[in-house]
C-alpha positions in Angstrom: 0.0 0.0 0.0 2.9 2.4 0.8 4.5 1.8 -2.6 1.2 2.6 -4.4 0.8 5.9 -2.4 4.4 6.8 -3.2 3.8 6.4 -7.0 0.6 8.3 -6.9 2.2 11.3 -5.1 5.2 11.1 -7.5 3.0 11.2 -10.6 1.0 14.1 -9.3 4.2 16.0 -8.5 5.6 15.4 -12.0 2.4 16.6 -13.6 2.4 19.7 -11.4 6.0 20.5 -12.4 5.2 19.9 -16.1 2.2 22.3 -15.9 4.3 25.1 -14.3 7.0 24.6 -16.9 4.4 24.7 -19.7 3.0 28.0 -18.4 6.4 29.5 -18.1 7.3 28.5 -21.7 4.0 29.9 -23.0 4.7 33.2 -21.2 8.2 33.5 -22.6 6.9 32.7 -26.1 4.1 35.2 -26.0 6.3 37.9 -24.6 4.1 38.3 -21.5 5.8 40.0 -18.6 7.3 37.8 -15.9 6.2 37.9 -12.3 8.4 40.8 -11.4 7.2 43.0 -14.3 3.4 42.3 -13.8 3.0 45.2 -11.4 3.6 47.9 -14.1 0.2 48.5 -15.7 -2.8 46.3 -15.7 -4.3 45.7 -19.1 -7.6 47.6 -19.7 -10.5 45.3 -20.6 -12.4 46.1 -23.8 -15.6 48.1 -23.2 -18.8 46.2 -23.7 -20.5 46.8 -27.0 -24.1 46.5 -27.9 -25.3 43.8 -30.3 -27.6 44.5 -33.3 -29.6 42.1 -35.5 -29.3 41.9 -39.2 -32.7 42.8 -40.8 -32.2 40.1 -43.5 -30.9 36.9 -41.8 -31.4 37.8 -38.1 -27.8 37.2 -37.0 -26.6 39.2 -34.1 -23.3 41.1 -34.4 -21.4 43.9 -32.7 -22.7 47.4 -33.6 -19.2 48.4 -34.9 -19.2 45.5 -37.4 -22.8 46.2 -38.7 -23.7 48.1 -41.8 -26.4 50.8 -41.2 -28.5 51.8 -44.1 -32.0 53.4 -44.2 -32.4 53.0 -40.4 -31.8 49.3 -40.4 -28.7 47.2 -39.6 -27.2 44.6 -41.9 -24.5 42.1 -41.5 -23.2 42.6 -45.1 -23.7 44.7 -48.1 -25.3 41.8 -49.9 -28.0 41.5 -47.3 -28.5 45.3 -47.4 -29.0 45.0 -51.2 -31.5 42.1 -50.8 -33.5 44.0 -48.2 -35.5 42.7 -45.2 -36.4 39.1 -45.1 -40.0 38.2 -45.7 -41.4 36.0 -43.0 
């Protein structure tokens, strides 16, 4: 029983070390600041943006990506050309 417990703890320890090493390698590769440099300036989150619905297909997309014509929103110029969907 003692040997089994030893091997379980050893495997968990190896997986834990591998996980930490993987995170450190990913940070180095992405150019993210290390633990000492993290205190500089926190990244600003993107402001929330309202979603609008395409008048033709009904898909929802961010307002900044939508096309506004004749008071209606469209997901593409083709759908604006085709007009509102008939339901």
